[in-house]
N, C-alpha and C positions, 0 to 999 in steps of 0.2 A: 407405835409398835416398839416392843422391847422383848428381849430374850428372857428365859427362865431366870428369876432373880431371887433365889433363897438358898439356904444351906443344903438343900437336898440335891442340888445340881453338881455336876463335875465340869472340869475345864476342857475336856476333850470329848468330842462326839463319839459315842460307841460305834463299833462297826455294825453296819446294817446286816441283819440276817438274810440268807438267801430267800428268794421269793418262793411262795408256796402255791400260787395260783396264776395261770396265764390270763384269766379273765377277771374283771373288776369284782371285788366283794364289797357288800354294803352293810352298814350297821343295822342291827336289829335289837329290840328290847327283849327278845326271847319269846317262848311260846311254841306250841306244836312240837313239844319235846326238843326244841332248840334252845340252848342257853343264851343269855344276853351277850351281845358283842362287847369287846373291850378293845381300845385302840392299841395299847401296848406302847413301849418306849420307842420302837422304830418309827411308828407313825407320827408321834409328836415331834420327834427330832427331825424327820424329813420335812414336815410342814414348817417348822421353825426355820430350818435352813433355807427353804425356798423363799420365805418372806424376808429374811435378813439379806439374802442375795439380791432380791429385788431392790432394796434400799441401796445396797452397795453399787449396783449397776447405775442407779440414778444419782450416785454421789451424794447420798443423804445419810447422815449419821443417826442411828437409832436414838430416840428420845422417849424416855418413860413417861414424860408429861404431855406428849403430843399424840393425839389419837386419829390423825388424818394423814399420817406419813405415807401409808400405802397409796392413798388416792393422789397425793402430791407426786409420788414417784411415778405412778402410771401416766399422769398428765405430762410430766416432764419428758419421759421417754417418748411419748407420742410427738411432742413438740420437736424433740431433737432428731428423731429418726423417721418420722412420717412426713409425707408431702401434704402441705396445707392446700386446700382448694375450696373454691366457692362457686358452686353452680357447674363445675366441670365433672369429668368422668375420669376415674383412675382405674384402669382395668388393662394393665399391660402397656397402655399408651397414655400420654397426657394430652387431653383435649382442652383447649382454651377458647373461649368465645370473646375474649378481650384482646385489644391490640398488644398489650404487654402479656405475652404468652407465658413466660417463665421469669421469675426473679430469684436469683441465687444470692443469698446473703453470706458475706464473709465476716463473721463476728469479730475475729481478731483485728482485722483492718477496718472494721466498721464501715464497710462499703458494700454495694450490691452490683451485680451484673444483670442486665436485662436482655432477654431475647424478645424482639418486638417486630410485628408486621406493620409496615408503613406503606400503604398502597400495595404495589407489587413487589416491594423490597422487604427482605428479612434482614434486620439489623442486629448487630451485637453491640450493646451499649453499656455505659457505666453511670452510676450515680456519683455525685460529688462525695468526697471523703466526709465521714462523720454524719452522713445523711443516707443510711441504707434504705430507708423507706420512702425517700424522695423521688423526684422525677430524674430522668437521665440528663446528662450534661451534653455539651456540644462536641465532644471528641468524635463520636460516631466512627469508631475505628474500622469497621468492616460491614459491608452490605452485599447481599446476593439477590439478584433479580429473579423472581419466581418464574417468569415467562421465558427469559432468554438464557438464564444461568450465568449472566455476566457478574463478575465479582469486582467490587470497588474497595480500595484501601484508601483511607484518608490520612494515614500517617506512615511512618517508616516501616518497612517490612524486612525481616531477616530470615535467612534459611541456614540452619545449623550455626547460628551465631554470626553469620556474615550478612551484612546489609545488601539487599538487592535493589530496593527502592527506598530512597530516603528523601526527606524534604529538600526541595530544590532541584531534584532530578526531573528532567523532561518538563520543566516549567512548573512542577508542583510546589506550592508554597513559596513562590518567588517573593522577593522583597516587596514588590508592588502590592500584592494582595496576599495576606496570610490566610492559611486554611482555617485557623481558629478564630478569625475576626468576624466572619460572616458565613452563613450557609450558601450565599451567592458567590462562592469563590470561582476562580477560573480553573478548569481542569483540562488536562491533556490526555490524549489516548492515541493508540496506534490503530490505523484504519487501513482498509484495502478496498479497491473498487475496480470494476471492469472498465477497460479502456472505452468500450462502446458507450458506457454511461457518462463518459467525459468528452464525448464528441471527438473521439480519436479513432475513426474507422480504419486508418492505416495500420493500426495495431491488431486488428482482428479480435481474437478472444483473449488477448493478454490482460494481465492484471497489474495495477499500479499500487504501491504501498506508500504510506505516509503517516503523518501525524495530524491531529486536530486539536485546536485550542478552543474551548467553549466557555462562554459566559452564561451562567444560569439566569442571572438577573435580566439580561437584555435579549436573550435568545439569539446571540451572535456567535459565529464560528469562523475560524480561519483554518483552511486546509492546505497542506503542503504534500505534494506527490513526487515520487521518483520511481524509476524502473531500470532494471538491467537488460530490458529488451534491446536486441541489437539495433532496432530502428530508432530507439530513443536513448541510446547510451549517453550517460552523463548529462541528461537534460532534466530539469526540475520545473515542475508546474505548481501553480497555486491558484486558489480562488477563495472567496469569502461567501458567507451565508448570513442572511437575516430572516427573521420570522415574517417580516413584511414583504420583502422582495424576492425571497428564495435565493438560489445559487447565482453568483455572478458569473460572467464569462470566464472561461479558463484562460489563464495567462501563463507565460513562460519567462523564467529568468534568462536574461541574455548572458551567455558565457562564451569563452573562446571556442567551445565545442560547437555551438549552434549559431554563431553570429552570421555565418554565411546564409543561413535560412531566413534571416531577417534583413538582409540587404534590400534596399528599396528597388526591387524589380519584380515583375510579375512572374508567376509560374509559366513555363513554356518558352522563356526567352533564352535563345542560344548565346553562349559566351565562349570565347577562346580561353583555353586553360593550359598552363605550361607543364602538364604531367599526363601520364597515360591512364591514371585512375582518378575518377571524379571524386570530389569531397562528398560528405554526407548531405543528402537532400538533393543531389544532382545526378543526372543520368547522361550516358554518352549519346550523342546524336549519330547513331550507327544504323538507323533504319529498323531497329528491333521493336517488337511489340512490348507494351507495358500494361500493368494491371489498372484498368480504369476505375475499379472500385477502390483500390488502395490510393490512387492518385487522382481524385476527382477534379482538382484544379487543372492538372495537366490535361485531363480528358476534355475539359471545356475548350481548349485551344487546339487539341489534336483529337477530334472526335473519332477518327478511324482507329485509335488505339495503337498507332504506329508512330514512332519518332522519325523525323527526316534524317536521311543518310547524308551527312555533310563530310564524310571522310574523303579527302582529296578534292573537295569542291570549294568554289568561291561563292559568296552570297551576293546576289544582285538585288537592288532596291525594287520593290513592286511598283509597276508603272502607275497604277491608280489613276487612269484616264489622262495621263500626261501626253501620251502619244509617242513616246520614245520606244517603248517595248510593248506594242499593242497586242491584244489577244491573249495575254498571259492570265493565268489563274493563280491565286496565292498558293504557295508550297509546291508548284509544279517545277519540274526540271527543264533544262534547255541544253541541247547539244551545242558543241563548238561550231563556229562559223567564221568565214573570212569575207569581209565586205568586197563587193565588186570594185576593181581599181585598175589603173593603168600604170605602166612603167615608161618613163622617158629615157631613151638611151643616147648613143652618139649621133652626131650630126653628119649625115651622108652628103656627098657632093654631086650625086647623080641627079640630072634634071629629068623630071617626069611630068609630062603634060604641061610643059612650059613653066614649071615651078620647081622649087627645091624640095626634095623628099626628106622628111625629118629623119627617117631611119635608113635612107639610101635605098638602092634597089636590092632588096634581099630575097627576091622571089626566085632567083636562079640557084643559089647555093645555100639556101636556108638561112643560117645565121650570119653569113658573110655579106658584105656589100658586093655589088656586081663586080666580078673580076674584069668584065669588059670595060668598065668605065670608072670603077671605084675600088680597085684592088688595094689601094694604099690607105683606105679608111674603112677597115673592117669594123663592123658593128658588134657590140657585146651580146652575149647570150646568157641565159640563166638555166641552171639545173636545180635539183632538189637540195643542193647545199651540202650533200654528204660526200661529195668527191672533190678533191683538190688537185686532180691530175693536171687539168688544163689551167686552173686558176689557183695556184697555191696561196695559202694564207688569206683567202678571201673571207672565210668564216672561222673564228677562233673555236677551239674544241668546246663542245657542250652547248654551243649556241643554237644548233639545229637539232631537232628531235621529232617525236611523234605527236606533239600538241602545241597549241599556241598559249603562252602564259607570260605574265610579267614576273619580275623578281618577287620572291616571297619568303616567309618563314613559317615553318610547320607548327601549328598549335592543335590541341585536341578540342573539338567543339563539344561542349556539354550544354545541357538544358536544365533549368531549375524545375524540380519536380513538385515542390510543395509551396 
């Protein structure tokens, strides 16, 4: 392709004359009283300008000795601006029937990015440098699961230039296993689960949050859970998982917050406590009802759903067929009692029926010995101990009251609930 190249041409394209017809006109050789058509200078100049501009757009220099430049220019522009496809459909959407759906070549960097479906995951991948037509490498920077929408990042992530996830965070890319060494690397993720699924019925519908570390190669996982639920404040749980045996039993880390819950004594055992508020995992022995669903272990020893009321009470050992406290049932109360007994008093001198009367003749004047024969040996008497008119200082203050009791110290009785 080449422009007009003789002495009849000029260096500046003449101004094109105004159009004379709104509809296309075609060439004719004349006849039927019509003269033959002639192109005129405007038509030749327009056609030449269109052809030269085509070469310019394709970055091809016109060459008078080459006769395929227009064909080369058209092919080059198709290659540069059109989407190459093989067996697909291009009609507003790009439909691919291969796993590598789209390959975007960057000619300056001599590298390609690939959008590829791998199972249920859509991955954004790269080829190695200087190999734009090759397969993708092991970087696998991002994947999206088509079923769950979960997004996976295999490398550092930044938002507005600030790193939010980088290698080494949350166990990603730890020194033990590098993310780039093997596809079977260890990954970590944030997880949540309902307490009911962790065999923690006392939490009801609460949820626990945690992290999970997973090994793709061995189908192993380690899960760590925690919650801000008031019933489990500052307590941390963990369990492991394997493909062969499933989830392990849920375990708990022993801390200063929960050590009381793991002291070796069963649920339901009452203990004296030197404060008015029981610690976590314990309840007051105040006769109150408790939630049998929330505290199943406690319900197994107190099936009535009520705790014993030990406020102001002493605990007595169950007789259990010994015969000392017969007829008792476990957890039953017992009123106070004074055993039958005798009091030995002064030695009277009156002779009754030929012998000495131990208490003298006290039948005449009640608590005195007989005035007729024993007025010099009055016998003692007892009252309720609350009056010291007749016998001052016989009972120190506080010794006598409304109950029978030994010396004691007040503690709050509490019971282990879990």
